[in-house]
N, C-alpha and C positions, 0 to 999 in steps of 0.2 A: 539409412534410411528412417530409422526412427529415431536416430539423433537430430536430425532435421527438422521432423516432423516438432519436436521438442524446443527447440530452437527459435522455431519458426512460432508456436503458440506464444513463448516466452517474449517474441516481440509484439503479436499481436496484441497480446495481455498488454504489454506495459503503454502500448499506442493508446489502447483503448481508456487506460487509466489516466493518460495523458489529458486525453479529449474530456474526459469524465471529470477531471480537476477544474480543467479550464473554462468548464462549461457556465452559460451567463447563469447569474443569478435572479429571477424574476419573479416580482411583487406587485404586488396593489396597494392601492392607499393603506387599507383596512390593515392588510398584511406590518409593511410597513409601521403604522402607527404602534398597531404593540408591538412589535420587534422593540421600537426605539422605547416604549413605556418599559418594559421589559430590562432593556441592555443599557441604557443611555447613563454615562460613568456620574454625570453631573445631577441628573436625578435619582442614583443608588446614594449619593454621600447626602443627599437632603432627607432622602426615606433614612438615613443609620444617625442623621439628626434625631431626629423623633426621641431614640432614646435618653436624650440629653433631657427634653422636658416628660419622658416617661419616672427619669428616676427624681425630678423634683416633685413632681405630684406624689409618688413612695414617700418620700421624704416628708411632705405637708401631712399625708394622712399618718403618721406616727402618733402617737398617743403623746409621748414626753421626746421633745426637742434636742434634750440634753441626757447625755448616760448619769446616774445621780456618784455621787461621790460619798467615797468612805472611807472613814477618816481613823486613825488609833493613836494613843499616847498611853506611854508608861515612863513610871520613874521607879526605881528603884533605890532604896536607903542603903543596900549596902549587904553584906553576910550574907545575901545568896537568898535571901529574903524577897518573897513579890510586893511591890508597893503600889503604887497607886495606879492603875487602870481606868482609860476612857476610851469609849467606842463611839462612834457617830456615824451617820448613816444620811445622807440631805440629799434632794431631790429639786429642783428646779419646776414651780409651774407657773404655766401662763395664764395669763390674767386677760379679762375684757375683752374675750373674745378672739386673742391671738391665733387660733391656732385654726377657728373657723376662715375666717379671713383669710389665712395664709392657705389652708386647701381650695379654697376658691380661687384664689390668684393663679395657686397650679395648673388646677382643671382647667381652667380659662384657658390658660398659657399651651397648655396642652392638645385642647379644640384651634387655638392659634397655629400651631405648628401644621398639627395635622393639614390645617387648609391651605395654609404655604406650600405644601407637597404636592394639595390638588391643581394649585394654582401654578405652579411648576410643572401639573402633567395638561394644563390647559394654555401654556404656554409652548409646548413640546410640540405637542398635535397642531397649535397651528404651525411650527417653523417646518413640519417636518409633512404636512399636507403644502406648505409654498413652492419646499423646495423640491417635492415629487413632480406635483404641476410643470414647476419650469425644467425640470428634466423630462417627461413626458412630450411638453412641446417641443424641444429638440430634438427631440430621437426624431420625431416627426418631422421637423424638417431637415435633418437631416439624410432622413430616407428621401424627401421631395429635393433635395439637390444633386443627390447621388442620380437620380432620376435624371435630373435637368443637366449636370454635366454628361451621363450618357449621350441624351441629343444632343446636345454644343459640341460634343467629340465627334458625332457623326455627322452635325451638319459644316464643322470644322472640314471634315475631310472630304466631305461633298464639296467643298466651295475650293477646296485647293486642286481638285479634279478638273473643276468649271471653270477656276482662272487659268490653269494648263489654256485650256482651249478656248479663252481668251473670251466667256461669257457672262464673267463677271471680272470689277474693277478692283484693283488692290487696297481700294479703302475698305471695300464692302468684305474681302479676303482677312482684312487688318480688323478691320469690325466682329466677324464672326471671331479672329481669337482674343480679340478684349473681352467677347460675350465670358467666351469658354473659361478664360484666366480669372476673372471675375467671378464668378461660379466656383471655381476650385480656392478662389482667396475667401469666399463667404463659408465654403465646407470647413476649411481649418479650423477658420474662427470658432463656427459650431462646433467641432470634434475639439477643440481646448474648455468651449463653454461646459463642453456635458462633462468633460474630464473632471473642470474644477465641480459642477453642481454634483456628479458623485459623490467626489471624495466630502462633500456639503452633508450628503444624506448617510456614508459610513458613517459622520463624527456623531451625528443626529442618533443615530440606530445604534452606536457603538458596536456597529457591524466589522468583526476580526478577521474573515473571510479574504482572498485576494481577489475571487472571482468577480466579473465587473457586473454590477448592479444593473437592470433593466424594469424600467417602469412599465408595468403594462395596464393596456385601457387606452381608449379612443378619447383624444382631450374633446372633440368636438363633438360626439357625443354624450361626453361626459356633463357637459352646456346645455348641451338639450334636456336632456333628463331632470338639469335643476332652473331649468329656465321659466318655471310659475313661482318663483321666491321674492316674494317682495312682499314684506310684514309691513304693519302700520308702524310709523317713526314714536309715537308716544309710547305704545302700548310694547315697543322694545325698551327705548328709554327705562322705563319700569320693570319690565323683566332683568334687563341687565342690571339694577340697583341689588335689588332682592337676588340674583342667581350667583353673581358674580366672583369664586370666592375671592380675589384678592381683596373685594368691599368688604365679605361678612368677615373675613379674618382682621382688619384694620379696623373693625367695630369692634371685632374681640377683646383687641389689645388694650382699647381705651375702657373696655370692663375689667382688662386684668389692672390698668393701670389705677382703677375706680379700689378695687380691693385692695392694690399695692399701700392706697393712702389709708383706707382702714386700718389695716395693720398697722404702720408707720405712728398711727396719730393714739390706735391700740397701748401700742409699745412706748407711749410719752409717759405712761406709770410702770417703772421696774417690776421684772418678775418678781416672787416672792419662792424663799427654800425649807422645806420642812423635813423632819427626820425623825427618828426615832433616837436617841441616846442611853446607853446604857454605862456608869459607873462603879468601879469596885474601891474602896477604901475603907481603909480598919477593918478588912474582913466583912464586911457590908454589901451586897450588892443593892444600889440604886438605879433606878429605873427612870426615863423621863423623857420630852421632847425637846425641840428645837427649832424655831423661826427666824429664819432671816430676811430682813424685809428693809433694800435702800431708800434712801431718802432721796427723793429727785429734787433738791434746792436745784441744782445746777444744769445738767443735762437732763432735759426732756424729749430726748430724740428731735432737734430741732434740723439737723442739718437730713436725718432720714425723709422726714416730713416735706423739707422743701425740695429736696430731690424727687418723690413721688408725686409732686403736682406740677416739675417742672416735666416729669415724664407724661401724665396725663395730659397736659397742653400739647406739647409735642404730638401727639398721636391723634388729640385731636384736630389741630393743623394740619397732618399728614391724611387723617384721615376727608376732612373737607379738601382735599389737593386731590386725590385718588377719585373722588366722586367727581371733579370738574373734568379731572383727565379720561375719567371713562365715561363721560357722557360725549367730550368732545370726539374720543375714537369709536364712540357708536353714529357721532353724528356723520364722522367721516367716511369711517364702514358704508353706510345706510348710504351715501353719495354717491360712495363709488359704486356698488349694488347696482342703484338704482343708472347711473348713466352706460356702464357697461350691458342692462339690459337693452337699453336703445341701443346701445349698437351692435349686441348681436342680433335684435329686433328686423335690423337693417337688412343681415345678409338674408336671414330667412332661413328654414330648413331644409328649401332644395337649391341650395345657393351654390354648392362647391358641385354638389351632380350637374347644373347649367354649364358649372365651367368645363366640367368633362366632357359635354359633348359641343361647347364651344369650340375646345383644343382639337377635339377628333375631327371636329369641319373643318378648322384652319388646316390641319395635318391632310385632309384631304387634298383641299386647296392648294396648296403647296404640293404634291404629288403630282396634282394634272396638271399642274403650271400655269392656275391663274394665280398665284403668290409667288413673287421673288424670293431667295434663301433668305435674303436680308431683312424681309417684309417679316418670314416667318419668325426671325430670330427674335425680334425685338417682340410679337405678338406673343411668341412665347412668353417671352419675359415679363410681358405686363400680368400674363395666368399664373406666373410663379408668383407673383411679387400680390397679388388679391390674393389667392389660397393662403398664405402667409398672412396677410392682414387678417382674414377672417380667425387663424387658428391666435393671433396676438391676441384678436377680440375674445375669444374664448378663454383665454389663459387670464387675461384679463376681469372677467367675468367670476372667472371660478376663486381666483385669489379676493376678489373682492365676498364671494359667501363666504369662503373659507373665516375671512379675516373678521365677519360679521356676528358671525359664530364663534369665532374665541373672545370676540368681545360682549355677548349675548349667550355663554352657553344655554343650550336647551331652550332657547326663546323662537327658534327657528321651524320648530318642528308644525 
């Protein structure tokens, strides 16, 4: 008897473990974004690239860029006697402020890389938010479609019974069957769409588990909570120009190129090398110094200067293009937000409640015989499509807010 209990307990534990392992992973938008910022593989790689810029800054901060050179010369006249011995130590010195220009360029480059990481985080937040809202919307549509399918199955069964009693025609019965099949097809399509959105969100989050992701929240409630967000367009443009990390990074890139130009121009004059010298000759110790000055007759660093100037011009052009794109993105997102706001205002806050009441009245009319089964099926489909349109309006509005928050970070408070 005890062995049976042990086996039964083992089976129950195994079933419990399987149930827990396959439980859905529910998360809200904030949690999804935090998880993505921590685990997204592309963002991790971007952060690792920060080490390259840090290494450049460390190298630029060194007092001397090149190590000293030590040389030994010895001559032996033979017979085991020590002849002439020369020792010299040379250190290259940068002149014309090269070290300062190099350090300035390296530090600004480090700031630019940090801003590029911040911009990658901004874009990741936008993409996670967009996919999350779409997943939440398709979840709600699937839930509604399952309810509609249950209703259509019931209507079809009732229709088959009434057809046998010759209460309805074959045309009405086939219409009910087509309505049922249409809902089935829509449910299958939305289920496939949910699988794709689940996969996209997993990739963005860097989520390794096999458990299904479930977006937590209510799309309509979320849109209602943000229904008052309509900022001023001009102030939004100014705020976006000052706050977007990609624009800040582009501006700093121009400053980096300016510092590189100053460094290249300073290197037109070659560096000098200085150091002590020791010489032993005829049993005499001689101490002195040495200085080496390259003469810039031919090479005055023309190639590096031309390259630095070209890079500066490219950076300026890139900045101008980014400013123009940013302005267009803000304008586009603002227009979509205004249109989305007008669209959800048409439905109002009581729209879905009114729909539910009308649907309940319609059901009572059908049950009391005041409405045919065919009319009830058509009316039920219209209510369903009306709800889907309200969900689509809420989704478009939330996506517009997310886009505008990404194009103008911190400007919608």
